[in-house]
C-alpha positions as semicolon CSV with decimal commas, in nm:
position;residue;x (nm);y (nm);z (nm)
1;X;0,000;0,000;0,000
2;X;0,154;0,335;-0,098
3;X;0,190;0,624;0,148
4;X;-0,021;0,845;-0,084
5;X;-0,305;0,591;-0,087
6;X;-0,281;0,555;0,293
7;X;-0,303;0,929;0,338
8;X;-0,599;0,955;0,095
9;X;-0,782;0,678;0,283
10;X;-0,729;0,850;0,620
11;X;-0,852;1,182;0,483
12;X;-1,156;1,018;0,320
13;X;-1,245;0,849;0,646
14;X;-1,214;1,176;0,836
15;X;-1,438;1,351;0,582
16;X;-1,707;1,087;0,624
17;X;-1,681;1,104;1,004
18;X;-1,694;1,483;1,019
19;X;-1,991;1,580;1,230
20;X;-2,127;1,860;1,442
21;X;-1,923;2,080;1,670
22;X;-1,863;1,903;1,997
23;X;-1,502;1,982;2,111
24;X;-1,290;1,757;2,331
25;X;-1,134;1,987;2,592
26;X;-0,758;1,981;2,665
27;X;-0,817;1,780;2,981
28;X;-0,953;1,498;2,761
29;X;-1,321;1,540;2,853
30;X;-1,599;1,598;2,601
31;X;-1,807;1,911;2,615
32;X;-2,035;2,141;2,426
33;X;-1,772;2,413;2,379
34;X;-1,845;2,598;2,056
35;X;-1,613;2,562;1,761
36;X;-1,380;2,854;1,702
37;X;-1,536;3,076;1,436
38;X;-1,297;3,120;1,147
39;X;-1,297;3,299;0,816
40;X;-1,430;3,107;0,521
41;X;-1,112;3,034;0,317
42;X;-0,955;2,684;0,346
43;X;-0,610;2,845;0,396
44;X;-0,721;3,029;0,712
45;X;-0,726;2,735;0,959
46;X;-0,397;2,612;0,808
47;X;-0,238;2,952;0,867
48;X;-0,368;2,965;1,225
49;X;-0,256;2,607;1,291
50;X;0,099;2,673;1,170
51;X;0,121;3,001;1,362
52;X;0,015;2,818;1,679
53;X;0,275;2,547;1,613
54;X;0,541;2,816;1,577
55;X;0,437;2,946;1,921
56;X;0,429;2,589;2,060
57;X;0,069;2,660;2,160
58;X;-0,056;2,303;2,136
59;X;-0,394;2,386;2,288
60;X;-0,464;2,642;2,017
61;X;-0,357;2,389;1,754
62;X;-0,586;2,125;1,900
63;X;-0,880;2,366;1,910
64;X;-0,849;2,408;1,531
65;X;-0,900;2,035;1,467
66;X;-1,231;1,898;1,343
67;X;-1,444;1,727;1,602
68;X;-1,384;1,387;1,443
69;X;-1,005;1,443;1,450
70;X;-1,034;1,527;1,817
71;X;-1,243;1,217;1,868
72;X;-0,972;1,003;1,712
73;X;-0,686;1,169;1,904
74;X;-0,717;1,297;2,260
75;X;-0,549;1,625;2,355
76;X;-0,294;1,452;2,578
77;X;-0,184;1,227;2,292
78;X;-0,179;1,522;2,051
79;X;0,028;1,735;2,289
80;X;0,275;1,456;2,365
81;X;0,313;1,380;1,995
82;X;0,407;1,739;1,915
83;X;0,627;1,781;2,223
84;X;0,825;1,472;2,129
85;X;0,848;1,582;1,768
86;X;0,966;1,931;1,859
87;X;1,227;1,782;2,092
88;X;1,356;1,547;1,823
89;X;1,359;1,827;1,566
90;X;1,498;2,090;1,804
91;X;1,228;2,325;1,680
92;X;1,308;2,692;1,728
93;X;1,103;2,866;1,459
94;X;0,867;2,783;1,172
95;X;0,798;2,980;0,854
96;X;0,571;2,883;0,571
97;X;0,433;2,987;0,235
98;X;0,073;2,894;0,160
99;X;-0,015;2,777;-0,191
100;X;-0,334;2,701;-0,374
101;X;-0,627;2,513;-0,226
102;X;-0,851;2,260;-0,401
103;X;-1,206;2,220;-0,275
104;X;-1,421;1,912;-0,324
105;X;-1,755;1,928;-0,149
106;X;-1,708;1,956;0,227
107;X;-1,333;1,893;0,211
108;X;-1,035;2,075;0,068
109;X;-0,659;2,040;0,043
110;X;-0,418;2,328;0,104
111;X;-0,066;2,310;-0,032
112;X;0,221;2,489;0,144
113;X;0,600;2,496;0,185
114;X;0,740;2,471;0,537
115;X;1,080;2,576;0,673
116;X;1,182;2,476;1,026
117;X;1,474;2,636;1,207
118;X;1,627;2,368;1,431
119;X;1,874;2,410;1,718
120;X;2,016;2,072;1,616
121;X;1,998;2,057;1,238
122;X;1,992;2,420;1,133
123;X;1,741;2,485;0,855
124;X;1,505;2,206;0,748
125;X;1,309;2,275;0,430
126;X;1,004;2,066;0,353
127;X;0,832;2,194;0,034
128;X;0,518;2,065;-0,134
129;X;0,330;1,976;0,183
130;X;-0,047;1,930;0,188
131;X;-0,296;1,971;0,473
132;X;-0,659;1,848;0,458
133;X;-0,939;2,065;0,592
134;X;-1,310;1,987;0,626
135;X;-1,623;2,194;0,679
136;X;-1,804;2,183;1,008
137;X;-2,186;2,208;1,016
138;X;-2,155;2,584;1,067
139;X;-1,970;2,603;0,734
140;X;-1,633;2,684;0,896
141;X;-1,317;2,510;0,777
142;X;-1,127;2,295;1,029
143;X;-0,816;2,075;1,024
144;X;-0,869;1,709;0,940
145;X;-0,553;1,619;1,130
146;X;-0,336;1,310;1,119
147;X;0,015;1,251;1,251
148;X;0,143;1,287;0,894
149;X;0,074;1,660;0,921
150;X;0,397;1,676;1,116
151;X;0,593;1,512;0,835
152;X;0,481;1,315;0,530
153;X;0,533;0,949;0,607
154;X;0,509;0,994;0,986
155;X;0,212;0,759;1,015
156;X;0,091;0,602;1,341
157;X;0,324;0,320;1,439
158;X;0,633;0,483;1,292
159;X;0,893;0,670;1,499
160;X;1,042;1,015;1,449
161;X;1,396;0,987;1,583
162;X;1,693;1,216;1,619
163;X;1,956;0,951;1,678
164;X;2,314;1,042;1,763
165;X;2,603;0,821;1,664
166;X;2,826;0,823;1,974
167;X;3,204;0,861;1,951
168;X;3,480;0,755;2,188
169;X;3,561;1,037;2,429
170;X;3,894;1,215;2,391
171;X;4,192;1,122;2,608
172;X;4,372;1,340;2,863
173;X;4,753;1,336;2,859
174;X;5,036;1,461;3,074
175;X;5,293;1,709;2,943
176;X;5,500;1,423;2,799
177;X;5,217;1,240;2,623
178;X;5,152;0,981;2,896
179;X;4,781;0,908;2,929
180;X;4,616;1,028;3,248
181;X;4,275;0,929;3,112
182;X;4,230;0,681;2,831
183;X;3,909;0,570;2,665
184;X;3,822;0,203;2,614
185;X;4,119;0,068;2,807
186;X;4,159;-0,230;3,037
187;X;4,128;-0,196;3,415
188;X;4,203;-0,473;3,666
189;X;3,967;-0,515;3,963
190;X;4,109;-0,673;4,279
191;X;3,917;-0,905;4,513
192;X;4,014;-1,079;4,834
193;X;3,861;-1,313;5,089
194;X;3,974;-1,307;5,451
195;X;3,984;-1,685;5,471
196;X;4,212;-1,704;5,166
197;X;4,473;-1,450;5,276
198;X;4,813;-1,605;5,345
199;X;4,928;-1,304;5,552
200;X;4,656;-1,060;5,653
201;X;4,886;-0,785;5,785
202;X;5,115;-0,799;5,482
203;X;4,816;-0,814;5,249
204;X;4,649;-0,505;5,393
205;X;4,981;-0,318;5,395
206;X;5,040;-0,407;5,031
207;X;4,689;-0,316;4,918
208;X;4,711;0,018;5,098
209;X;5,032;0,094;4,912
210;X;4,941;-0,018;4,559
211;X;4,589;0,127;4,574
212;X;4,702;0,441;4,764
213;X;4,423;0,388;5,013
214;X;4,411;0,454;5,385
215;X;4,526;0,138;5,558
216;X;4,279;0,177;5,844
217;X;3,991;0,200;5,596
218;X;4,103;-0,121;5,424
219;X;4,145;-0,295;5,758
220;X;3,791;-0,194;5,850
221;X;3,666;-0,355;5,527
222;X;3,850;-0,675;5,618
223;X;3,723;-0,670;5,978
224;X;3,365;-0,633;5,853
225;X;3,399;-0,979;5,690
226;X;3,519;-1,169;5,998
227;X;3,176;-1,318;6,060
228;X;3,182;-1,455;5,704
229;X;3,550;-1,490;5,618
230;X;3,478;-1,679;5,294
231;X;3,312;-1,369;5,143
232;X;3,498;-1,248;4,838
233;X;3,489;-0,870;4,822
234;X;3,616;-0,593;4,596
235;X;3,899;-0,371;4,723
236;X;3,984;-0,149;4,427
237;X;4,092;-0,105;4,067
238;X;4,449;-0,100;3,941
239;X;4,623;-0,041;3,609
240;X;4,743;-0,353;3,425
241;X;5,108;-0,242;3,441
242;X;5,085;-0,182;3,816
243;X;4,922;-0,520;3,864
244;X;5,200;-0,689;3,672
245;X;5,459;-0,523;3,896
246;X;5,279;-0,620;4,216
247;X;5,127;-0,951;4,106
248;X;5,375;-1,182;4,276
249;X;5,347;-1,000;4,609
250;X;4,969;-0,976;4,587
251;X;4,940;-1,348;4,523
252;X;5,181;-1,447;4,799
253;X;5,026;-1,221;5,066
254;X;4,662;-1,190;4,961
255;X;4,597;-1,484;4,729
256;X;4,446;-1,208;4,517
257;X;4,160;-1,264;4,273
258;X;4,114;-1,042;3,969
259;X;3,870;-0,948;3,700
260;X;3,906;-0,703;3,415
261;X;3,685;-0,472;3,212
262;X;3,726;-0,214;2,939
263;X;3,628;0,136;3,042
264;X;3,744;0,497;3,056
265;X;4,059;0,437;3,259
266;X;4,189;0,697;3,503
267;X;4,557;0,608;3,532
268;X;4,663;0,569;3,892
269;X;4,297;0,554;4,001
270;X;4,300;0,864;4,216
271;X;4,641;1,027;4,173
272;X;4,497;1,334;3,999
273;X;4,123;1,313;4,069
274;X;4,089;1,664;4,207
275;X;4,226;1,818;3,888
276;X;4,104;1,581;3,616
277;X;3,758;1,514;3,761
278;X;3,525;1,244;3,635
279;X;3,237;1,169;3,397
280;X;2,882;1,062;3,465
281;X;2,546;1,031;3,296
282;X;2,409;1,355;3,157
283;X;2,139;1,527;3,360
284;X;1,804;1,636;3,220
285;X;1,910;1,999;3,255
286;X;2,236;1,939;3,067
287;X;2,049;1,752;2,795
288;X;1,854;2,069;2,715
289;X;2,171;2,278;2,681
290;X;2,346;2,285;2,344
291;X;2,121;2,025;2,175
292;X;2,333;2,052;1,860
293;X;2,608;1,864;2,045
294;X;2,423;1,538;1,986
295;X;2,375;1,423;2,344
296;X;2,136;1,138;2,419
297;X;1,970;1,058;2,749
298;X;2,242;0,801;2,821
299;X;2,537;1,020;2,716
300;X;2,837;1,052;2,948
301;X;2,960;1,405;3,016
302;X;3,232;1,561;3,228
303;X;3,093;1,646;3,570
304;X;3,398;1,792;3,744
305;X;3,754;1,904;3,678
306;X;3,916;1,906;3,336
307;X;3,653;1,656;3,220
308;X;3,390;1,928;3,270
309;X;3,601;2,233;3,179
310;X;3,685;2,091;2,836
311;X;3,371;1,886;2,778
312;X;3,320;2,033;2,432
313;X;3,663;1,924;2,308
314;X;3,669;1,585;2,484
315;X;3,319;1,488;2,372
316;X;3,320;1,639;2,026
317;X;2,974;1,638;1,870
318;X;2,796;1,332;1,741
319;X;2,653;1,286;1,395
320;X;2,274;1,309;1,415
321;X;2,005;1,205;1,170
322;X;1,641;1,313;1,187
323;X;1,446;1,029;1,032
324;X;1,117;0,843;1,029
325;X;1,154;0,475;1,104
326;X;0,900;0,197;1,062
327;X;0,848;-0,060;1,340
328;X;1,084;-0,304;1,171
329;X;1,368;-0,048;1,178
330;X;1,360;0,046;0,810
331;X;1,410;0,415;0,742
332;X;1,101;0,553;0,569
333;X;1,235;0,904;0,527
334;X;1,554;1,094;0,622
335;X;1,466;1,455;0,697
336;X;1,789;1,621;0,810
337;X;2,133;1,545;0,946
338;X;2,446;1,692;1,103
339;X;2,808;1,603;1,055
340;X;3,012;1,495;1,355
341;X;3,303;1,682;1,511
342;X;3,572;1,443;1,630
343;X;3,660;1,450;2,000
344;X;3,992;1,614;2,078
345;X;4,253;1,525;2,340
346;X;4,355;1,758;2,621
347;X;4,720;1,781;2,727
348;X;4,796;1,899;3,080
349;X;5,101;2,066;3,228
350;X;5,105;1,792;3,493
351;X;5,390;1,544;3,481
352;X;5,247;1,194;3,528
353;X;5,547;1,063;3,721
354;X;5,559;1,366;3,951
355;X;5,183;1,356;4,004
356;X;5,204;0,991;4,095
357;X;5,497;1,060;4,328
358;X;5,300;1,337;4,502
359;X;4,993;1,119;4,553
360;X;5,204;0,826;4,669
361;X;5,401;1,045;4,909
362;X;5,082;1,165;5,076
363;X;4,929;0,818;5,094
364;X;5,245;0,660;5,231
365;X;5,282;0,936;5,489
366;X;4,933;0,886;5,627
367;X;4,976;0,510;5,642
368;X;5,321;0,517;5,802
369;X;5,222;0,783;6,058
370;X;4,877;0,637;6,131
371;X;4,979;0,563;6,490
372;X;5,115;0,912;6,537
373;X;5,017;1,250;6,387
374;X;4,818;1,095;6,097
375;X;4,574;0,905;6,315
376;X;4,199;0,960;6,285
377;X;4,199;1,169;6,601
378;X;4,451;1,410;6,451
379;X;4,521;1,492;6,086
380;X;4,236;1,448;5,835
381;X;4,434;1,546;5,528
382;X;4,704;1,736;5,343
383;X;4,793;1,892;5,010
384;X;5,100;1,949;4,796
385;X;5,170;2,138;4,474
386;X;5,475;2,185;4,250
387;X;5,509;2,474;4,005
388;X;5,753;2,559;3,730
389;X;5,905;2,879;3,871
390;X;5,958;3,033;3,528
391;X;5,613;2,977;3,380
392;X;5,358;2,902;3,654
393;X;5,279;2,564;3,495
394;X;5,148;2,317;3,753
395;X;5,368;2,006;3,746
396;X;5,191;1,821;4,029
397;X;4,896;1,897;4,254
398;X;4,765;1,635;4,495
399;X;4,523;1,639;4,784
400;X;4,476;1,370;5,048
401;X;4,252;1,180;5,091
402;X;4,153;1,115;4,733
403;X;3,915;0,886;4,541
404;X;3,903;0,678;4,223
405;X;3,716;0,877;3,953
406;X;3,622;0,552;3,778
407;X;3,352;0,476;4,034
408;X;3,135;0,751;3,884
409;X;3,139;0,599;3,538
410;X;2,801;0,428;3,488
411;X;2,972;0,134;3,319
412;X;3,145;0,047;3,648
413;X;2,955;-0,252;3,788
414;X;2,732;-0,156;4,079
415;X;2,861;-0,462;4,262
416;X;3,207;-0,307;4,267
417;X;3,105;0,041;4,372
418;X;2,855;-0,065;4,639
419;X;2,824;0,206;4,899
420;X;3,161;0,360;4,817
421;X;3,026;0,683;4,669
422;X;2,799;0,739;4,967
423;X;3,084;0,674;5,208
424;X;3,303;0,921;5,023
425;X;3,032;1,186;5,033
426;X;2,982;1,146;5,408
427;X;3,353;1,114;5,494
428;X;3,450;1,387;5,743
429;X;3,798;1,395;5,589
430;X;3,642;1,552;5,275
431;X;3,806;1,341;5,003
432;X;3,644;1,549;4,726
433;X;3,805;1,875;4,847
434;X;4,116;2,002;4,673
435;X;4,305;2,130;4,975
436;X;4,566;2,299;4,757
437;X;4,313;2,519;4,579
438;X;3,986;2,532;4,773
439;X;4,094;2,558;5,136
440;X;4,278;2,832;5,322
441;X;4,486;2,815;5,638
442;X;4,694;3,031;5,874
443;X;5,047;3,036;5,724
444;X;5,247;3,021;6,046
445;X;5,618;3,089;6,010
446;X;5,611;3,069;5,629
447;X;5,471;3,425;5,648
448;X;5,807;3,537;5,790
449;X;5,929;3,551;5,429
450;X;5,692;3,845;5,377
451;X;5,786;4,009;5,706
452;X;6,155;3,984;5,615
453;X;6,086;4,134;5,272
454;X;5,898;4,427;5,426
455;X;6,166;4,489;5,691
456;X;6,437;4,488;5,427
457;X;6,256;4,713;5,179
458;X;6,151;4,957;5,451
459;X;6,505;4,959;5,600
460;X;6,364;4,860;5,936
461;X;6,673;4,647;6,003
462;X;7,009;4,629;5,830
463;X;7,117;4,292;5,687
464;X;7,450;4,293;5,868
465;X;7,317;4,403;6,209
466;X;7,302;4,134;6,475
467;X;6,999;4,042;6,679
468;X;7,008;3,824;6,989
469;X;6,748;3,552;6,954
470;X;6,669;3,421;7,300
471;X;6,380;3,222;7,440
472;X;6,183;3,532;7,539
473;X;6,103;3,873;7,394
474;X;5,967;4,163;7,595
475;X;5,819;4,422;7,363
476;X;5,663;4,685;7,586
477;X;5,898;4,951;7,447
478;X;5,769;4,868;7,096
479;X;5,404;4,894;7,195
480;X;5,329;4,529;7,278
481;X;5,064;4,489;7,546
482;X;5,186;4,144;7,645
483;X;5,458;4,129;7,909
484;X;5,645;3,852;7,730
485;X;5,636;3,645;7,409
486;X;5,841;3,336;7,337
487;X;6,057;3,181;7,071
488;X;5,928;2,853;6,932
489;X;6,236;2,673;7,068
490;X;6,105;2,739;7,419
491;X;5,845;2,464;7,360
492;X;6,085;2,208;7,214
493;X;6,201;1,893;7,396
494;X;6,500;1,948;7,623
495;X;6,755;1,813;7,374
496;X;6,642;2,064;7,110
497;X;6,577;2,356;7,344
498;X;6,847;2,621;7,316
499;X;6,894;2,991;7,252
500;X;6,964;3,057;6,887
501;X;7,195;3,341;6,989
502;X;7,323;3,630;6,778
503;X;7,196;3,619;6,422
504;X;7,188;3,832;6,111
505;X;6,873;3,923;5,928
506;X;6,888;3,627;5,687
507;X;6,974;3,391;5,972
508;X;6,658;3,504;6,152
509;X;6,466;3,348;5,864
510;X;6,685;3,036;5,871
511;X;6,624;2,988;6,243
512;X;6,263;3,111;6,222
513;X;6,345;3,332;6,521
514;X;6,015;3,450;6,668
515;X;6,162;3,738;6,873
516;X;6,319;3,895;6,564
517;X;5,991;3,884;6,373
518;X;5,792;4,006;6,674
519;X;6,014;4,311;6,676
520;X;5,994;4,360;6,301
521;X;5,613;4,342;6,318
522;X;5,611;4,619;6,577
523;X;5,868;4,837;6,397
524;X;5,689;4,808;6,062
525;X;5,389;4,990;6,211
526;X;5,617;5,295;6,237
527;X;5,688;5,309;5,865
528;X;5,504;5,562;5,643
529;X;5,225;5,313;5,568
530;X;5,190;5,228;5,936
531;X;4,944;4,946;6,008
532;X;4,899;4,889;5,634
533;X;5,260;4,796;5,569
534;X;5,244;4,419;5,618
535;X;4,916;4,399;5,428
536;X;5,064;4,592;5,137
537;X;5,361;4,356;5,111
538;X;5,131;4,056;5,143
539;X;4,936;4,174;4,840
540;X;5,255;4,250;4,647
541;X;5,366;3,893;4,709
542;X;5,040;3,741;4,588
543;X;4,827;3,691;4,897
544;X;4,471;3,805;4,956
545;X;4,346;3,723;4,605
546;X;4,297;3,412;4,390
547;X;4,594;3,305;4,182
548;X;4,378;3,268;3,871
549;X;4,414;2,892;3,822
550;X;4,104;2,740;3,658
551;X;4,054;2,365;3,623
552;X;3,687;2,323;3,711
553;X;3,405;2,564;3,621
554;X;3,210;2,474;3,934
555;X;3,487;2,490;4,196
556;X;3,583;2,840;4,313
557;X;3,940;2,909;4,414
558;X;3,985;3,030;4,771
559;X;4,113;3,389;4,785
560;X;4,271;3,375;5,128
561;X;4,233;3,652;5,379
562;X;4,457;3,931;5,504
563;X;4,427;4,025;5,868
564;X;4,308;4,375;5,950
565;X;4,599;4,528;6,143
566;X;4,471;4,797;6,373
567;X;4,712;4,769;6,664
568;X;5,073;4,683;6,736
569;X;4,962;4,362;6,906
570;X;4,791;4,246;6,586
571;X;5,091;4,348;6,374
572;X;5,320;4,137;6,594
573;X;5,096;3,832;6,556
574;X;5,061;3,883;6,180
575;X;5,440;3,910;6,144
576;X;5,476;3,545;6,251
577;X;5,182;3,426;6,041
578;X;4,911;3,415;6,305
579;X;4,607;3,636;6,377
580;X;4,342;3,627;6,101
581;X;4,572;3,578;5,802
582;X;4,464;3,291;5,577
583;X;4,644;3,159;5,269
584;X;4,613;2,872;5,025
585;X;4,882;2,617;4,955
586;X;4,882;2,732;4,592
587;X;4,934;3,096;4,692
588;X;5,237;3,001;4,900
589;X;5,386;2,796;4,617
590;X;5,343;3,088;4,379
591;X;5,501;3,327;4,628
592;X;5,806;3,103;4,664
593;X;5,826;3,067;4,285
594;X;5,836;3,448;4,266
595;X;6,122;3,461;4,517
596;X;6,307;3,206;4,306
597;X;6,253;3,366;3,964
598;X;6,332;3,724;4,054
599;X;5,993;3,855;4,163
600;X;5,739;3,763;3,892
601;X;5,405;3,621;4,000
602;X;5,277;3,392;3,725
603;X;4,917;3,280;3,693
604;X;4,928;2,904;3,757
605;X;4,784;2,697;3,472
606;X;4,720;2,328;3,425
607;X;4,610;2,296;3,059
608;X;4,897;2,291;2,811
609;X;4,698;2,224;2,495
610;X;4,352;2,137;2,367
611;X;4,351;1,940;2,044
612;X;4,636;1,789;1,849
613;X;4,818;1,822;1,520
614;X;4,656;2,081;1,294
615;X;4,346;2,099;1,515
616;X;4,472;2,283;1,824
617;X;4,209;2,515;1,968
618;X;4,398;2,628;2,279
619;X;4,762;2,659;2,378
620;X;4,855;2,735;2,738
621;X;5,107;3,015;2,780
622;X;5,284;3,170;3,079
623;X;5,103;3,481;3,199
624;X;5,259;3,724;3,443
625;X;4,995;3,840;3,691
626;X;5,220;4,095;3,859
627;X;5,557;4,177;4,003
628;X;5,663;4,176;4,367
629;X;5,880;4,482;4,302
630;X;6,139;4,371;4,555
631;X;6,496;4,488;4,524
632;X;6,772;4,250;4,425
633;X;6,918;4,295;4,773
634;X;6,593;4,188;4,940
635;X;6,551;3,886;4,714
636;X;6,911;3,780;4,783
637;X;6,853;3,820;5,157
638;X;6,545;3,597;5,152
639;X;6,715;3,335;4,935
640;X;7,017;3,327;5,164
641;X;6,796;3,266;5,466
642;X;6,589;2,997;5,291
643;X;6,886;2,810;5,147
644;X;7,038;2,767;5,494
645;X;6,718;2,607;5,632
646;X;6,799;2,265;5,483
647;X;7,170;2,231;5,570
648;X;7,384;2,198;5,880
649;X;7,620;2,470;5,762
650;X;7,472;2,760;5,961
651;X;7,511;2,713;6,337
652;X;7,408;2,910;6,644
653;X;7,667;3,124;6,816
654;X;7,576;3,000;7,163
655;X;7,560;2,626;7,098
656;X;7,731;2,553;6,769
657;X;7,423;2,354;6,665
658;X;7,261;2,393;6,323
659;X;6,988;2,656;6,331
660;X;6,820;2,558;6,005
661;X;6,475;2,430;6,096
662;X;6,473;2,140;5,845
663;X;6,839;2,043;5,803
664;X;6,770;1,692;5,935
665;X;6,526;1,627;5,647
666;X;6,780;1,697;5,371
667;X;7,127;1,686;5,530
668;X;7,129;1,395;5,775
669;X;7,348;1,102;5,671
670;X;7,226;0,897;5,970
671;X;6,853;0,939;5,904
672;X;6,690;1,036;5,578
673;X;7,020;1,067;5,394
674;X;7,181;1,369;5,234
675;X;6,984;1,496;4,938
676;X;7,193;1,501;4,617
677;X;7,043;1,838;4,523
678;X;7,022;2,179;4,690
679;X;6,692;2,311;4,820
680;X;6,592;2,644;4,974
681;X;6,294;2,640;5,206
682;X;6,093;2,771;5,497
683;X;5,913;2,570;5,760
684;X;5,593;2,673;5,931
685;X;5,389;2,552;6,227
686;X;5,060;2,737;6,261
687;X;4,817;2,744;6,548
688;X;4,474;2,611;6,458
689;X;4,258;2,647;6,766
690;X;4,337;2,283;6,850
691;X;4,636;2,131;7,023
692;X;4,751;1,999;6,684
693;X;4,903;2,267;6,458
694;X;4,911;2,279;6,080
695;X;5,255;2,192;5,944
696;X;5,392;2,388;5,645
697;X;5,691;2,348;5,419
698;X;5,758;2,571;5,117
699;X;6,065;2,538;4,899
700;X;6,235;2,593;4,565
701;X;6,515;2,397;4,401
702;X;6,790;2,383;4,301
703;X;6,942;2,677;4,485
704;X;7,166;2,815;4,211
705;X;6,929;2,769;3,916
706;X;6,573;2,743;4,048
707;X;6,339;2,528;3,840
708;X;6,053;2,426;4,068
709;X;5,869;2,558;4,370
710;X;5,684;2,330;4,611
711;X;5,440;2,396;4,893
712;X;5,286;2,137;5,125
713;X;5,065;2,162;5,429
714;X;4,954;1,891;5,671
715;X;4,640;1,963;5,873
716;X;4,642;1,914;6,250
717;X;4,969;1,724;6,276
718;X;5,296;1,846;6,418
719;X;5,567;2,091;6,313
720;X;5,611;2,150;5,945
721;X;5,968;2,018;5,954
722;X;5,836;1,692;6,099
723;X;5,540;1,635;5,866
724;X;5,526;1,846;5,549
725;X;5,903;1,864;5,487
726;X;5,958;1,486;5,451
727;X;5,663;1,472;5,208
728;X;5,813;1,753;5,000
729;X;6,147;1,573;4,998
730;X;5,977;1,267;4,844
731;X;5,846;1,482;4,559
732;X;6,181;1,654;4,506
733;X;6,352;1,315;4,507
734;X;6,122;1,218;4,220
735;X;6,186;1,543;4,034
736;X;6,564;1,502;4,054
737;X;6,541;1,126;3,995
738;X;6,714;1,069;4,328
739;X;6,694;0,788;4,582
740;X;6,358;0,799;4,762
741;X;6,431;0,902;5,118
742;X;6,269;0,700;5,397
743;X;6,016;0,869;5,619
744;X;6,121;0,944;5,980
745;X;6,138;0,628;6,188
746;X;5,940;0,780;6,475
747;X;5,627;0,820;6,262
748;X;5,565;0,447;6,288
749;X;5,738;0,366;6,614
750;X;5,621;0,630;6,860
751;X;5,289;0,762;6,983
752;X;5,162;1,114;6,924
753;X;5,301;1,377;7,159
754;X;5,105;1,704;7,165
755;X;5,288;2,030;7,096
756;X;5,233;2,277;7,376
757;X;5,230;2,607;7,184
758;X;5,051;2,888;7,372
759;X;4,803;3,111;7,193
760;X;4,966;3,386;6,990
761;X;5,286;3,190;6,938
762;X;5,398;2,965;6,657
763;X;5,626;2,672;6,591
764;X;5,940;2,685;6,378
């Protein structure tokens, strides 16, 4: 049976069934509502019908139908039919040209050309259309409607589809072309059973290391199966290469079981989650945005991080075809189509090996020190970042704890994920937070870099003048309301408690001498800018405002906070990094990079390139956000003080002991080993309102030709030299391809000892 004959038969039937004017109301009920009175030409109801369609006024369209058409199709069906059609078409606007009509008794046909403007397909032209109208008993023309008035051939039982041909999502690479995220790649899933483990302790230790998971969390998963030790349960995903390297140990300790699947693989399964983000099923709201992109209801889109920021490039746009399909799947008519745009890769400034080293260093630290400062009762997390000092490119940025982005991919078996997402979302340690970028903290003694810069530039103290750094400082003559303040060494254990003695200006930074910086804070209020002086230098050195890094459109960067200095007391506290000053780890890394490169503050960036070959749409470039405007003499003074922090070379005049606050991390041949590279740094131990301080370590390396700047901060732990500095050394070891230094022995072998630092003071 031809489509023309089918259409003629339907129209003939409608003409026969045309009767008097009872109208079915939009709620589907029948009623005696009068027919709309129209002009007498057959073209008039067609014009009104098309105008109503253009306005998406389906009720007005339905009211123009003949009573028999309404009897055959309820309003709800009519409305749904047009809503679905307009969605598939992406209807934005309709225009038409009416042609001649041909009357035959109580029926007529009206010819017209239709043009549809589509958000998906652009312009769709459909000439030579025909609409049937019939006369009602009152002699008014009305639409004898069928579904084929939407498109010729769109008969009941057929489907109008706007199908998208999906494409593999683009990959994400590191700066050297190593895949961070790779589409359609194998992932190994690991399973264990308590009853099958050959060595439970060794197994849990090994899994914590290779999966970079918290050992206590894994042990809790094991303990939960003690009532049913034969239960085989999932513990995590791993890359095939990593499994090959650890296979023998995993079999001998865990009697590991494995499975594999092909998916969008996130290399390292959590090493860069906070930057790269993850994908998930498109939401209804997203589906309505940019319909020309070819998304379907089951499309995967970037939800966070780089995956979301560069969704357009990574997803490309699918080829779409608007077509009418019969029940058997045969295409009756192709109406319009779009060409696809191939997905493009994104290349990051991150170095895969350094990123992995940063994530591993944090994970190992929290597992080794779990019985000490990293226990659940103390530190919930930490962050670390490494920048190229000459460009601002981010080489590594890791936050602990982290998560495996693969669990959000809908193709990950629900059996594997279980309650993991819910547990992550409710975890008080905030595994989704990027501590480097989103959180802000008191800087502690790392702020002394700024105080030293201000004192030097304002000529508050001469570089060669000596200052006696004792345990106490009495500042009444400088305007301090407190009778006495203390050096941080006053709170150290007996064997490390000594007067620093006479020091120069740079050595004050090396020793982190509180009394010197108390005095500088007070004296700086007497400069021309008075109470504003320290705040002005803070802003010059990049604090108090976002750095400008963007890696996720939905995650705002913390701006930090500069304390309002309105008294000498406040100025003294600010000078040692306390009071209300708040900074981000990223801000501190950028500040140190500026010290290293001669005073330029670069905007950190993490995207090196979008696209490849001849199809590059974006190229990351260094952008200077400002200058510190510090003299060469001041920069040299700061560098001299920082470079002595990590060696034994500078000793106190009263004891002969090294005064550098982190020499034992980099220059101890009996402990961590002497680092085969030079590093210039500053430690910080900031009060938090709890007995446990935040531990800071900021650094650049090497000393004579700076290449990288690093900043790390450990929440609620111990002194920065004891917690953050060893973590930074691990990352620098990786950068310089050096032997990986062991973590301090006491992390694993001693219990936590609180630091008794009174309010208003700071650690070294």
